[in-house]
C-alpha positions in Angstrom: 5.6 14.8 -101.0 4.8 11.1 -101.5 6.9 8.4 -99.9 9.8 7.4 -102.1 9.8 3.7 -103.1 12.5 1.8 -101.4 14.7 -0.2 -103.8 18.2 -0.3 -102.5 20.2 1.6 -99.8 23.7 2.8 -99.6 25.1 3.2 -96.1 27.5 6.1 -95.5 29.6 6.5 -92.4 29.9 10.2 -91.6 32.7 11.7 -89.5 34.8 14.8 -89.5 36.9 13.4 -92.4 33.8 12.6 -94.5 31.1 15.2 -93.9 27.5 15.6 -95.2 28.8 18.1 -97.8 31.4 15.5 -98.9 28.5 13.2 -99.8 26.7 15.7 -102.0 28.9 15.2 -105.2 28.5 11.4 -104.8 24.7 11.5 -105.1 24.5 11.4 -108.9 26.7 8.4 -108.9 24.6 6.6 -106.4 21.5 7.4 -108.4 23.0 5.9 -111.5 23.6 2.7 -109.5 19.9 2.5 -108.7 20.2 3.5 -105.1 16.9 4.9 -103.8 18.0 5.9 -100.3 21.1 6.8 -98.5 21.3 5.2 -95.1 23.2 7.5 -92.8 25.2 6.7 -89.7 23.9 8.7 -86.6 24.0 12.4 -87.3 23.4 13.9 -83.8 26.3 15.5 -81.9 28.7 12.8 -80.9 31.9 12.7 -79.0 34.6 14.9 -80.6 36.4 13.0 -83.4 33.9 10.1 -83.4 34.4 7.9 -86.4 30.9 6.3 -86.1 28.4 8.6 -84.4 27.0 6.0 -81.9 28.5 7.9 -79.0 26.0 10.7 -78.9 26.7 13.5 -76.3 24.0 16.0 -77.4 20.9 14.7 -79.1 19.5 18.2 -79.5 21.5 19.2 -82.6 23.0 17.8 -85.7 26.7 17.1 -85.3 28.7 20.3 -86.2 31.7 18.2 -87.1 29.6 16.8 -90.0 28.5 20.3 -91.1 25.5 20.7 -88.9 21.9 21.0 -90.0 22.7 23.4 -92.9 24.9 20.7 -94.5 22.2 18.1 -93.9 19.7 20.3 -95.8 22.1 20.6 -98.6 22.6 16.8 -98.8 18.8 16.3 -98.8 18.3 18.9 -101.5 20.8 16.9 -103.7 19.0 13.7 -102.9 15.6 15.2 -103.9 17.0 16.3 -107.3 17.6 12.6 -108.0 14.3 11.3 -106.4 16.3 9.8 -103.6 15.6 9.7 -99.8 17.5 9.5 -96.5 17.2 6.8 -93.9 18.6 8.0 -90.6 20.2 5.8 -87.9 19.2 6.8 -84.4 20.6 5.6 -81.1 17.8 5.2 -78.5 19.4 2.8 -76.1 22.4 4.8 -74.8 24.6 7.8 -75.1 28.3 8.6 -74.4 29.3 9.0 -70.8 32.5 9.7 -69.0 34.8 12.2 -70.7 33.9 15.9 -70.4 31.4 16.6 -73.2 28.0 15.2 -72.2 26.1 18.0 -70.3 23.4 15.7 -69.1 25.9 13.2 -67.6 28.0 16.0 -66.0 24.9 17.5 -64.4 24.0 14.1 -63.0 27.4 13.7 -61.5 27.2 17.2 -60.0 23.8 16.9 -58.4 23.0 13.2 -58.2 19.3 12.6 -57.6 18.6 16.4 -57.5 19.6 16.6 -61.2 16.7 16.7 -63.7 18.7 14.1 -65.6 18.9 11.6 -62.7 15.9 9.7 -64.3 17.4 9.8 -67.8 20.0 7.1 -67.1 19.3 3.5 -65.9 20.7 3.6 -62.4 20.4 1.3 -59.4 20.4 4.0 -56.7 19.7 1.5 -53.9 22.7 -0.7 -54.5 23.2 -3.7 -52.2 26.8 -2.5 -51.9 27.0 -0.4 -48.7 29.8 1.6 -50.3 27.5 2.7 -53.1 24.5 3.8 -51.0 23.0 6.7 -53.0 26.1 6.9 -55.1 27.2 6.1 -58.7 30.2 4.0 -59.3 32.6 5.8 -61.8 34.9 3.1 -63.1 37.0 5.4 -65.3 40.3 5.5 -63.4 43.4 4.0 -64.9 44.4 2.7 -61.4 42.9 2.2 -58.0 41.4 5.3 -56.4 44.0 5.5 -53.6 46.9 5.1 -56.1 45.4 7.9 -58.3 45.2 10.2 -55.3 48.8 9.5 -54.3 50.1 10.0 -57.8 48.3 13.3 -58.3 46.3 12.1 -61.3 43.0 13.5 -59.8 43.9 17.2 -59.7 41.2 19.6 -58.4 40.6 22.4 -61.0 38.6 25.5 -61.6 36.7 26.4 -64.7 36.7 30.2 -64.7 34.2 30.5 -67.6 31.6 28.4 -65.8 32.5 29.3 -62.2 32.7 25.7 -61.3 35.1 23.2 -59.7 35.9 19.7 -60.9 38.4 16.9 -60.6 40.2 15.8 -63.7 41.5 12.4 -64.7 43.0 12.6 -68.2 40.0 13.1 -70.5 37.5 12.6 -67.8 35.8 15.4 -65.8 34.2 14.8 -62.4 32.2 17.8 -61.3 32.1 18.9 -57.6 28.7 19.7 -56.2 28.3 23.4 -55.6 27.1 22.7 -52.1 30.7 21.6 -51.4 32.4 24.7 -52.9 32.6 26.1 -49.4 35.1 23.3 -48.5 37.3 24.4 -51.4 37.0 28.2 -51.0 37.7 28.0 -47.2 38.2 30.9 -44.9 40.2 33.1 -47.2 39.1 36.7 -46.5 38.4 37.4 -50.2 36.6 34.1 -50.8 34.7 33.7 -47.5 31.5 35.5 -48.5 31.0 33.3 -51.5 32.1 30.2 -49.6 29.3 30.9 -47.0 26.7 31.4 -49.8 27.7 28.1 -51.4 27.7 26.3 -48.1 24.1 27.6 -47.5 22.9 25.6 -50.5 22.9 22.5 -48.3 19.8 24.0 -46.5 17.9 25.5 -49.4 15.1 23.7 -51.2 15.9 25.5 -54.5 19.7 24.7 -54.3 19.8 23.5 -57.9 18.5 26.8 -59.3 20.4 29.0 -56.8 23.7 27.3 -57.6 23.4 28.5 -61.2 23.2 32.1 -59.9 26.2 31.6 -57.5 28.4 30.0 -60.2 27.6 32.9 -62.5 28.7 35.3 -59.8 31.9 33.3 -59.3 32.6 33.3 -63.0 32.1 37.1 -63.2 34.7 37.7 -60.5 37.0 34.9 -61.7 39.9 37.2 -62.8 39.8 39.1 -59.5 39.6 36.0 -57.4 41.9 33.7 -59.4 45.1 34.1 -57.4 43.2 33.3 -54.2 41.4 30.3 -55.8 44.7 28.9 -57.1 46.1 29.0 -53.6 43.1 27.1 -52.4 43.5 24.5 -55.2 47.2 24.0 -54.2 45.9 23.0 -50.7 44.2 20.0 -52.3 47.3 18.7 -54.0 46.9 15.0 -53.1 50.6 14.3 -53.5 51.0 15.9 -50.1 49.6 14.3 -46.9 47.3 17.1 -46.0 46.2 17.7 -49.5 45.5 13.9 -49.8 43.2 14.1 -46.8 41.4 17.2 -48.0 40.8 15.9 -51.5 39.7 12.5 -50.3 37.2 14.1 -47.8 35.9 16.3 -50.7 35.4 13.3 -52.9 33.6 11.4 -50.2 30.9 14.1 -50.3 30.1 13.6 -53.9 27.2 11.6 -55.5 29.7 9.2 -57.2 32.6 7.0 -56.2 35.7 6.9 -58.3 37.2 3.5 -59.1 39.4 1.6 -61.4 37.9 0.6 -64.7 38.6 -3.0 -63.7 35.9 -2.9 -61.0 33.0 -2.3 -63.5 32.2 -5.9 -64.3 31.4 -6.7 -60.6 30.4 -3.4 -59.0 28.8 -1.1 -61.5 25.3 0.1 -60.6 24.1 1.6 -63.9 23.3 0.0 -67.2 25.8 0.2 -70.0 25.9 -0.8 -73.7 27.1 -4.4 -73.1 30.3 -3.9 -71.1 31.4 -0.5 -72.6 31.9 1.9 -69.7 31.8 4.9 -72.0 28.2 4.2 -73.2 25.5 4.6 -70.5 22.0 3.2 -70.9 19.0 5.6 -71.3 15.5 5.1 -70.0 13.6 5.9 -73.2 10.5 4.1 -71.7 10.0 7.4 -69.7 8.1 10.0 -71.6 10.5 12.9 -70.7 13.5 10.9 -71.8 11.9 9.8 -75.1 10.9 13.4 -75.9 14.3 14.9 -75.0 16.3 12.3 -76.9 14.1 12.3 -80.0 13.1 16.0 -80.2 15.6 16.9 -82.9 14.8 13.7 -84.9 11.1 14.7 -84.8 12.0 18.3 -86.0 13.9 16.8 -89.0 11.0 14.6 -89.9 8.5 17.5 -89.7 10.8 19.5 -92.0 10.7 16.7 -94.6 14.4 15.8 -94.3 14.0 12.2 -93.2 12.4 9.3 -95.2 13.0 6.5 -92.8 14.5 5.5 -89.5 16.8 2.7 -88.4 16.8 2.0 -84.6 20.1 0.9 -83.1 20.2 -2.0 -80.6 16.5 -2.4 -80.0 17.1 -5.4 -77.7 18.7 -3.1 -75.2 15.5 -1.3 -74.4 13.3 -2.2 -71.4 10.2 -2.3 -73.6 11.1 -2.7 -77.3 7.4 -3.2 -78.3 6.2 -0.1 -76.4 9.0 2.0 -77.8 8.4 1.0 -81.4 4.6 1.6 -81.1 5.1 5.0 -79.5 7.7 5.9 -82.2 5.3 4.7 -84.9 2.5 6.9 -83.6 4.7 10.0 -83.4 6.2 9.5 -86.8 2.8 9.0 -88.4 1.5 12.1 -86.7 4.4 14.1 -88.0 4.3 12.8 -91.5 0.6 12.0 -92.2 0.9 12.3 -96.0 3.7 9.7 -96.4 4.7 6.5 -94.7 8.2 6.6 -93.2 9.5 3.1 -92.7 11.0 2.1 -89.4 13.6 -0.6 -89.3 15.1 -2.2 -86.2 18.4 -3.7 -85.4 16.8 -6.8 -84.1 18.8 -10.0 -83.8 16.3 -12.7 -84.5 17.0 -16.1 -82.9 16.6 -19.4 -84.7 13.0 -19.8 -85.7 12.1 -16.3 -84.4 10.2 -13.8 -86.5 9.7 -10.1 -86.1 6.5 -9.4 -84.2 3.8 -7.6 -86.2 2.5 -5.8 -83.1 5.8 -3.8 -83.0 4.4 -1.9 -86.0 7.8 -1.6 -87.7 8.7 -2.3 -91.3 11.5 -4.8 -90.9 14.9 -5.6 -89.5 18.3 -4.4 -90.6 18.8 -7.9 -92.2 21.1 -9.9 -90.0 19.0 -13.0 -90.6 19.4 -12.5 -94.4 23.2 -12.2 -93.9 23.1 -15.5 -92.0 21.3 -17.2 -94.8 23.7 -15.7 -97.4 26.7 -16.9 -95.3 25.3 -20.4 -95.1 24.9 -20.4 -98.9 28.5 -19.4 -99.4 30.0 -22.0 -97.1 30.4 -25.7 -97.9 28.6 -27.8 -95.3 31.3 -30.4 -95.2 33.7 -27.9 -93.7 31.7 -27.5 -90.5 32.8 -30.7 -88.8 36.6 -30.3 -89.1 36.3 -26.6 -88.2 34.3 -27.4 -85.1 36.7 -30.1 -84.1 39.7 -27.8 -84.5 38.0 -25.1 -82.5 37.3 -27.5 -79.6 40.8 -29.0 -79.7 42.6 -25.6 -79.5 40.2 -23.7 -77.3 39.0 -26.4 -75.0 35.6 -24.9 -75.2 32.2 -26.3 -76.4 31.9 -27.2 -80.1 28.2 -26.3 -80.2 27.7 -22.7 -81.2 24.4 -22.5 -79.2 26.3 -23.5 -76.0 29.1 -21.0 -76.7 26.5 -18.2 -77.3 24.7 -19.1 -74.1 27.9 -18.9 -72.1 28.8 -15.5 -73.7 25.4 -14.0 -72.9 25.7 -15.3 -69.4 29.0 -13.6 -68.9 27.7 -10.3 -70.2 
Protein backbone atom coordinates (compact mmCIF):
# COMPACT_ATOMS: atom_id res chain seq x y z
CA UNK A 1 0.00 0.00 0.00
CA UNK A 2 1.38 3.41 -1.00
CA UNK A 3 1.31 6.39 1.34
CA UNK A 4 -1.93 8.33 1.09
CA UNK A 5 -1.42 11.97 0.04
CA UNK A 6 -2.18 14.32 2.93
CA UNK A 7 -4.63 17.04 1.90
CA UNK A 8 -6.78 17.86 4.91
CA UNK A 9 -7.43 16.30 8.31
CA UNK A 10 -10.55 16.05 10.44
CA UNK A 11 -9.94 15.59 14.15
CA UNK A 12 -12.28 13.29 16.05
CA UNK A 13 -12.48 13.15 19.84
CA UNK A 14 -13.34 9.59 20.81
CA UNK A 15 -14.91 8.59 24.13
CA UNK A 16 -17.51 6.12 25.40
CA UNK A 17 -20.27 8.35 24.02
CA UNK A 18 -18.64 8.54 20.58
CA UNK A 19 -16.86 5.30 19.75
CA UNK A 20 -14.82 4.13 16.78
CA UNK A 21 -17.89 2.41 15.36
CA UNK A 22 -19.84 5.66 15.67
CA UNK A 23 -17.37 7.28 13.27
CA UNK A 24 -17.80 4.66 10.54
CA UNK A 25 -21.04 6.05 9.00
CA UNK A 26 -19.47 9.54 8.94
CA UNK A 27 -16.58 8.48 6.70
CA UNK A 28 -18.41 9.00 3.36
CA UNK A 29 -19.38 12.52 4.45
CA UNK A 30 -15.79 13.38 5.37
CA UNK A 31 -14.63 11.99 2.03
CA UNK A 32 -17.09 14.25 0.19
CA UNK A 33 -15.64 17.23 2.06
CA UNK A 34 -12.18 16.40 0.70
CA UNK A 35 -10.77 15.10 3.98
CA UNK A 36 -7.85 12.76 3.33
CA UNK A 37 -7.12 11.65 6.91
CA UNK A 38 -8.97 11.33 10.17
CA UNK A 39 -6.86 12.58 13.06
CA UNK A 40 -7.90 10.54 16.10
CA UNK A 41 -7.56 11.45 19.75
CA UNK A 42 -5.47 8.92 21.74
CA UNK A 43 -6.94 5.42 21.39
CA UNK A 44 -5.04 3.42 24.00
CA UNK A 45 -6.79 2.44 27.23
CA UNK A 46 -7.45 5.54 29.28
CA UNK A 47 -9.03 6.21 32.64
CA UNK A 48 -12.63 4.96 32.78
CA UNK A 49 -14.99 7.55 31.38
CA UNK A 50 -12.21 9.71 29.93
CA UNK A 51 -13.56 12.26 27.48
CA UNK A 52 -10.19 12.91 25.81
CA UNK A 53 -7.91 9.87 26.08
CA UNK A 54 -4.76 11.67 27.22
CA UNK A 55 -4.95 9.97 30.64
CA UNK A 56 -3.68 6.55 29.49
CA UNK A 57 -3.62 3.79 32.12
CA UNK A 58 -2.75 0.82 29.90
CA UNK A 59 -0.75 1.48 26.71
CA UNK A 60 -0.79 -2.20 25.74
CA UNK A 61 -4.30 -2.28 24.28
CA UNK A 62 -6.82 -0.19 22.36
CA UNK A 63 -9.37 1.32 24.73
CA UNK A 64 -12.30 -1.11 25.16
CA UNK A 65 -14.61 1.84 25.89
CA UNK A 66 -14.03 2.93 22.29
CA UNK A 67 -14.74 -0.55 20.91
CA UNK A 68 -11.25 -2.01 21.16
CA UNK A 69 -9.02 -3.09 18.31
CA UNK A 70 -11.86 -4.80 16.44
CA UNK A 71 -13.71 -1.48 16.15
CA UNK A 72 -10.50 0.24 15.06
CA UNK A 73 -10.12 -2.27 12.24
CA UNK A 74 -13.70 -1.62 11.15
CA UNK A 75 -13.08 2.12 11.04
CA UNK A 76 -9.85 1.73 9.06
CA UNK A 77 -11.62 -0.58 6.60
CA UNK A 78 -14.22 2.14 6.02
CA UNK A 79 -11.47 4.71 5.54
CA UNK A 80 -9.69 2.51 2.99
CA UNK A 81 -12.90 2.20 0.96
CA UNK A 82 -12.71 5.97 0.47
CA UNK A 83 -8.91 6.19 0.03
CA UNK A 84 -8.56 7.87 3.41
CA UNK A 85 -6.02 7.37 6.19
CA UNK A 86 -5.73 7.57 9.96
CA UNK A 87 -3.37 9.79 11.94
CA UNK A 88 -3.08 8.66 15.54
CA UNK A 89 -2.41 10.91 18.53
CA UNK A 90 -0.01 9.27 21.01
CA UNK A 91 0.95 10.36 24.53
CA UNK A 92 4.64 9.72 25.14
CA UNK A 93 5.29 12.16 27.98
CA UNK A 94 2.99 10.89 30.71
CA UNK A 95 0.24 8.54 31.81
CA UNK A 96 -2.57 8.70 34.35
CA UNK A 97 -1.54 8.06 37.97
CA UNK A 98 -3.40 8.05 41.24
CA UNK A 99 -6.80 6.40 41.13
CA UNK A 100 -6.95 2.61 41.08
CA UNK A 101 -6.63 1.67 37.41
CA UNK A 102 -2.97 1.97 36.35
CA UNK A 103 -1.28 -1.40 37.06
CA UNK A 104 2.23 -0.01 36.51
CA UNK A 105 1.67 2.80 39.01
CA UNK A 106 0.06 0.51 41.59
CA UNK A 107 2.99 -1.91 41.31
CA UNK A 108 5.40 0.98 41.84
CA UNK A 109 3.57 2.04 45.01
CA UNK A 110 3.46 -1.53 46.26
CA UNK A 111 7.15 -2.28 45.81
CA UNK A 112 8.99 1.01 45.38
CA UNK A 113 12.42 0.54 43.85
CA UNK A 114 11.94 -3.24 43.73
CA UNK A 115 9.16 -2.77 41.18
CA UNK A 116 10.13 -3.31 37.53
CA UNK A 117 8.27 -0.06 36.87
CA UNK A 118 10.34 2.04 39.28
CA UNK A 119 12.42 3.30 36.34
CA UNK A 120 9.40 3.99 34.16
CA UNK A 121 8.41 7.14 36.02
CA UNK A 122 10.55 10.25 36.46
CA UNK A 123 11.23 10.09 40.20
CA UNK A 124 13.71 11.86 42.46
CA UNK A 125 14.39 8.98 44.81
CA UNK A 126 17.10 10.87 46.70
CA UNK A 127 14.98 13.82 47.75
CA UNK A 128 16.63 16.56 49.84
CA UNK A 129 13.55 16.36 52.07
CA UNK A 130 14.50 14.01 54.96
CA UNK A 131 10.84 12.99 55.26
CA UNK A 132 10.95 11.63 51.70
CA UNK A 133 14.11 9.54 51.91
CA UNK A 134 13.49 6.69 49.48
CA UNK A 135 9.79 7.50 49.38
CA UNK A 136 7.32 8.98 46.92
CA UNK A 137 5.09 11.86 47.92
CA UNK A 138 1.46 11.00 47.21
CA UNK A 139 -0.40 14.35 47.22
CA UNK A 140 -3.86 12.91 46.61
CA UNK A 141 -5.58 13.44 49.95
CA UNK A 142 -8.42 15.89 50.34
CA UNK A 143 -7.07 16.91 53.76
CA UNK A 144 -3.90 16.66 55.81
CA UNK A 145 -2.73 13.09 56.44
CA UNK A 146 -3.39 13.19 60.19
CA UNK A 147 -6.86 14.58 59.67
CA UNK A 148 -7.63 11.87 57.11
CA UNK A 149 -6.57 9.21 59.63
CA UNK A 150 -8.70 10.70 62.38
CA UNK A 151 -11.73 10.99 60.10
CA UNK A 152 -11.44 7.42 58.88
CA UNK A 153 -11.08 8.38 55.22
CA UNK A 154 -8.09 6.02 54.82
CA UNK A 155 -9.70 2.64 55.51
CA UNK A 156 -7.59 -0.50 55.21
CA UNK A 157 -9.25 -2.95 52.82
CA UNK A 158 -8.78 -6.45 51.43
CA UNK A 159 -9.12 -7.40 47.76
CA UNK A 160 -10.23 -11.03 47.95
CA UNK A 161 -9.82 -11.62 44.21
CA UNK A 162 -6.19 -10.45 44.24
CA UNK A 163 -5.27 -11.57 47.74
CA UNK A 164 -3.98 -8.09 48.49
CA UNK A 165 -4.38 -5.30 51.03
CA UNK A 166 -4.64 -1.60 50.30
CA UNK A 167 -5.68 1.71 51.79
CA UNK A 168 -8.49 3.52 50.03
CA UNK A 169 -9.13 7.25 49.82
CA UNK A 170 -12.22 7.89 47.72
CA UNK A 171 -11.20 6.94 44.14
CA UNK A 172 -7.54 6.36 45.08
CA UNK A 173 -5.97 3.02 45.99
CA UNK A 174 -2.68 2.84 47.87
CA UNK A 175 -1.32 -0.74 47.91
CA UNK A 176 0.34 -2.19 50.99
CA UNK A 177 3.63 -3.98 50.34
CA UNK A 178 3.24 -7.77 50.82
CA UNK A 179 6.28 -7.73 53.12
CA UNK A 180 4.03 -5.90 55.60
CA UNK A 181 1.03 -8.22 55.38
CA UNK A 182 2.27 -9.92 58.54
CA UNK A 183 1.53 -6.72 60.44
CA UNK A 184 -2.06 -6.93 59.23
CA UNK A 185 -2.67 -10.66 59.61
CA UNK A 186 -1.19 -10.67 63.12
CA UNK A 187 -1.18 -13.67 65.45
CA UNK A 188 -4.63 -14.99 64.68
CA UNK A 189 -4.37 -18.80 64.80
CA UNK A 190 -5.93 -19.20 61.36
CA UNK A 191 -3.89 -16.42 59.74
CA UNK A 192 -0.55 -16.88 61.50
CA UNK A 193 1.01 -19.38 59.03
CA UNK A 194 0.41 -17.00 56.12
CA UNK A 195 1.48 -14.01 58.23
CA UNK A 196 4.84 -15.66 58.88
CA UNK A 197 5.37 -16.46 55.20
CA UNK A 198 4.61 -12.87 54.21
CA UNK A 199 6.89 -11.52 56.95
CA UNK A 200 9.70 -13.74 55.63
CA UNK A 201 9.62 -11.83 52.34
CA UNK A 202 11.69 -9.12 54.03
CA UNK A 203 14.67 -11.52 53.97
CA UNK A 204 14.22 -13.08 50.53
CA UNK A 205 16.08 -11.89 47.44
CA UNK A 206 13.19 -13.03 45.22
CA UNK A 207 10.51 -11.35 47.35
CA UNK A 208 8.79 -9.74 44.36
CA UNK A 209 8.18 -13.07 42.61
CA UNK A 210 7.44 -15.01 45.81
CA UNK A 211 4.83 -12.43 46.85
CA UNK A 212 2.80 -13.23 43.74
CA UNK A 213 2.59 -16.87 44.82
CA UNK A 214 1.64 -15.94 48.38
CA UNK A 215 -1.06 -13.50 47.29
CA UNK A 216 -2.52 -16.16 45.03
CA UNK A 217 -2.60 -18.57 47.98
CA UNK A 218 -4.36 -15.93 50.08
CA UNK A 219 -6.89 -15.30 47.32
CA UNK A 220 -7.64 -19.01 46.98
CA UNK A 221 -8.44 -19.22 50.69
CA UNK A 222 -10.21 -15.86 50.87
CA UNK A 223 -13.70 -17.19 51.49
CA UNK A 224 -12.44 -19.39 54.33
CA UNK A 225 -10.29 -16.68 55.90
CA UNK A 226 -12.52 -13.67 55.31
CA UNK A 227 -14.17 -13.52 58.79
CA UNK A 228 -10.75 -13.55 60.47
CA UNK A 229 -9.38 -11.00 58.00
CA UNK A 230 -12.31 -8.66 58.61
CA UNK A 231 -11.61 -8.80 62.34
CA UNK A 232 -8.02 -7.82 61.68
CA UNK A 233 -9.10 -4.95 59.42
CA UNK A 234 -11.34 -3.64 62.20
CA UNK A 235 -8.26 -3.42 64.42
CA UNK A 236 -6.88 -0.82 61.97
CA UNK A 237 -9.90 1.50 62.25
CA UNK A 238 -8.06 4.80 62.59
CA UNK A 239 -11.04 6.49 64.22
CA UNK A 240 -10.06 4.59 67.37
CA UNK A 241 -6.81 5.48 69.20
CA UNK A 242 -5.24 2.01 68.91
CA UNK A 243 -6.38 1.66 65.30
CA UNK A 244 -4.91 5.08 64.53
CA UNK A 245 -1.50 3.99 65.83
CA UNK A 246 -1.63 0.65 64.01
CA UNK A 247 -2.57 2.16 60.66
CA UNK A 248 -0.08 5.01 60.98
CA UNK A 249 2.70 2.53 61.78
CA UNK A 250 1.72 0.43 58.77
CA UNK A 251 1.74 3.45 56.46
CA UNK A 252 5.15 4.50 57.76
CA UNK A 253 6.58 1.27 56.33
CA UNK A 254 5.41 1.97 52.77
CA UNK A 255 7.43 3.36 49.88
CA UNK A 256 5.19 6.41 49.66
CA UNK A 257 4.01 9.16 51.99
CA UNK A 258 0.41 10.29 51.83
CA UNK A 259 -0.22 14.03 51.89
CA UNK A 260 -2.75 16.69 51.02
CA UNK A 261 -2.95 17.70 47.37
CA UNK A 262 -1.97 21.21 48.51
CA UNK A 263 1.60 20.06 49.27
CA UNK A 264 2.39 19.06 45.68
CA UNK A 265 3.68 22.42 44.44
CA UNK A 266 6.43 22.54 47.09
CA UNK A 267 7.17 18.94 48.03
CA UNK A 268 6.49 16.60 45.11
CA UNK A 269 9.46 14.47 44.04
CA UNK A 270 8.27 13.08 40.71
CA UNK A 271 7.61 14.82 37.40
CA UNK A 272 4.05 15.60 36.40
CA UNK A 273 2.39 16.99 33.30
CA UNK A 274 2.70 20.65 34.29
CA UNK A 275 1.01 20.77 37.74
CA UNK A 276 -1.53 17.99 37.23
CA UNK A 277 -1.14 15.46 40.05
CA UNK A 278 -3.05 12.79 38.12
CA UNK A 279 -0.58 12.72 35.19
CA UNK A 280 2.87 11.32 35.95
CA UNK A 281 5.89 11.85 33.69
CA UNK A 282 7.38 8.85 31.85
CA UNK A 283 11.06 8.27 31.08
CA UNK A 284 10.69 7.35 27.41
CA UNK A 285 14.38 8.10 26.92
CA UNK A 286 14.95 4.65 28.47
CA UNK A 287 14.70 1.82 25.94
CA UNK A 288 12.53 -0.42 28.15
CA UNK A 289 10.02 2.38 28.72
CA UNK A 290 9.98 3.37 25.04
CA UNK A 291 9.26 -0.21 23.98
CA UNK A 292 6.63 -0.86 26.66
CA UNK A 293 4.70 2.34 25.99
CA UNK A 294 4.91 2.14 22.19
CA UNK A 295 4.55 -1.60 21.61
CA UNK A 296 0.85 -1.52 20.73
CA UNK A 297 1.36 1.51 18.47
CA UNK A 298 4.07 -0.40 16.60
CA UNK A 299 1.74 -3.40 16.25
CA UNK A 300 -0.94 -1.18 14.71
CA UNK A 301 1.59 0.31 12.29
CA UNK A 302 2.83 -3.15 11.29
CA UNK A 303 -0.78 -4.17 10.64
CA UNK A 304 -1.20 -1.24 8.26
CA UNK A 305 -3.83 0.48 10.43
CA UNK A 306 -1.99 3.76 10.99
CA UNK A 307 -0.95 6.33 8.39
CA UNK A 308 0.69 8.95 10.59
CA UNK A 309 1.47 9.92 14.17
CA UNK A 310 0.94 13.08 16.20
CA UNK A 311 3.15 13.27 19.30
CA UNK A 312 1.61 15.02 22.30
CA UNK A 313 3.65 17.47 24.43
CA UNK A 314 7.05 16.81 22.87
CA UNK A 315 8.60 19.60 24.96
CA UNK A 316 7.99 17.56 28.12
CA UNK A 317 10.51 14.87 27.12
CA UNK A 318 14.07 14.82 28.43
CA UNK A 319 15.46 14.39 24.89
CA UNK A 320 12.91 15.40 22.23
CA UNK A 321 15.43 15.11 19.40
CA UNK A 322 16.60 11.65 20.45
CA UNK A 323 13.01 10.48 20.89
CA UNK A 324 11.92 11.71 17.47
CA UNK A 325 14.89 10.14 15.71
CA UNK A 326 14.39 6.81 17.49
CA UNK A 327 10.69 6.88 16.61
CA UNK A 328 11.48 7.72 12.99
CA UNK A 329 13.82 4.75 12.71
CA UNK A 330 11.28 2.35 14.21
CA UNK A 331 8.40 3.61 12.07
CA UNK A 332 10.47 3.43 8.89
CA UNK A 333 11.54 -0.13 9.72
CA UNK A 334 7.94 -1.17 10.37
CA UNK A 335 6.61 0.47 7.22
CA UNK A 336 9.42 0.44 4.63
CA UNK A 337 7.07 0.64 1.63
CA UNK A 338 5.34 3.86 2.63
CA UNK A 339 6.31 7.01 4.49
CA UNK A 340 4.32 7.61 7.67
CA UNK A 341 4.46 11.29 8.64
CA UNK A 342 5.25 12.22 12.23
CA UNK A 343 3.93 15.52 13.56
CA UNK A 344 4.88 16.97 16.93
CA UNK A 345 2.98 19.23 19.28
CA UNK A 346 5.89 21.65 19.37
CA UNK A 347 5.25 25.17 20.63
CA UNK A 348 7.70 27.26 18.62
CA UNK A 349 8.93 30.48 20.19
CA UNK A 350 9.20 33.74 18.28
CA UNK A 351 11.74 33.29 15.50
CA UNK A 352 12.14 29.58 16.28
CA UNK A 353 11.86 26.97 13.54
CA UNK A 354 11.44 23.22 13.74
CA UNK A 355 14.85 21.55 13.66
CA UNK A 356 15.48 19.36 10.64
CA UNK A 357 17.60 16.90 12.63
CA UNK A 358 14.48 15.85 14.57
CA UNK A 359 13.47 14.02 11.37
CA UNK A 360 9.77 14.81 11.73
CA UNK A 361 7.33 16.10 9.14
CA UNK A 362 6.00 19.17 10.89
CA UNK A 363 4.23 20.58 13.91
CA UNK A 364 0.55 20.53 14.80
CA UNK A 365 0.30 24.11 13.56
CA UNK A 366 0.16 26.36 16.62
CA UNK A 367 2.41 28.85 14.84
CA UNK A 368 -0.04 28.97 11.94
CA UNK A 369 -2.90 29.60 14.36
CA UNK A 370 -0.95 32.51 15.83
CA UNK A 371 -0.50 34.01 12.37
CA UNK A 372 -4.17 33.50 11.58
CA UNK A 373 -5.17 35.12 14.86
CA UNK A 374 -3.00 38.15 14.11
CA UNK A 375 -4.65 38.44 10.72
CA UNK A 376 -8.10 38.51 12.29
CA UNK A 377 -7.35 41.12 14.96
CA UNK A 378 -7.06 44.85 14.29
CA UNK A 379 -3.64 46.08 15.46
CA UNK A 380 -5.07 49.32 16.84
CA UNK A 381 -6.92 47.32 19.49
CA UNK A 382 -3.74 46.07 21.13
CA UNK A 383 -2.79 49.20 23.08
CA UNK A 384 -6.15 49.79 24.83
CA UNK A 385 -6.48 46.08 25.67
CA UNK A 386 -2.97 45.99 27.14
CA UNK A 387 -3.67 49.13 29.16
CA UNK A 388 -6.93 47.70 30.50
CA UNK A 389 -5.20 44.44 31.42
CA UNK A 390 -2.48 46.25 33.37
CA UNK A 391 -4.96 48.54 35.13
CA UNK A 392 -7.25 45.76 36.34
CA UNK A 393 -4.70 43.00 37.00
CA UNK A 394 -1.73 45.10 38.18
CA UNK A 395 0.47 42.73 36.21
CA UNK A 396 2.95 43.35 33.37
CA UNK A 397 1.50 44.57 30.09
CA UNK A 398 4.17 42.83 27.98
CA UNK A 399 3.06 39.33 27.05
CA UNK A 400 6.67 38.12 26.98
CA UNK A 401 7.13 39.10 30.63
CA UNK A 402 3.81 37.53 31.63
CA UNK A 403 4.81 34.31 29.85
CA UNK A 404 8.20 34.32 31.60
CA UNK A 405 6.57 34.66 35.02
CA UNK A 406 4.08 31.89 34.25
CA UNK A 407 6.82 29.49 33.15
CA UNK A 408 8.85 30.36 36.23
CA UNK A 409 5.89 29.53 38.47
CA UNK A 410 5.37 26.14 36.80
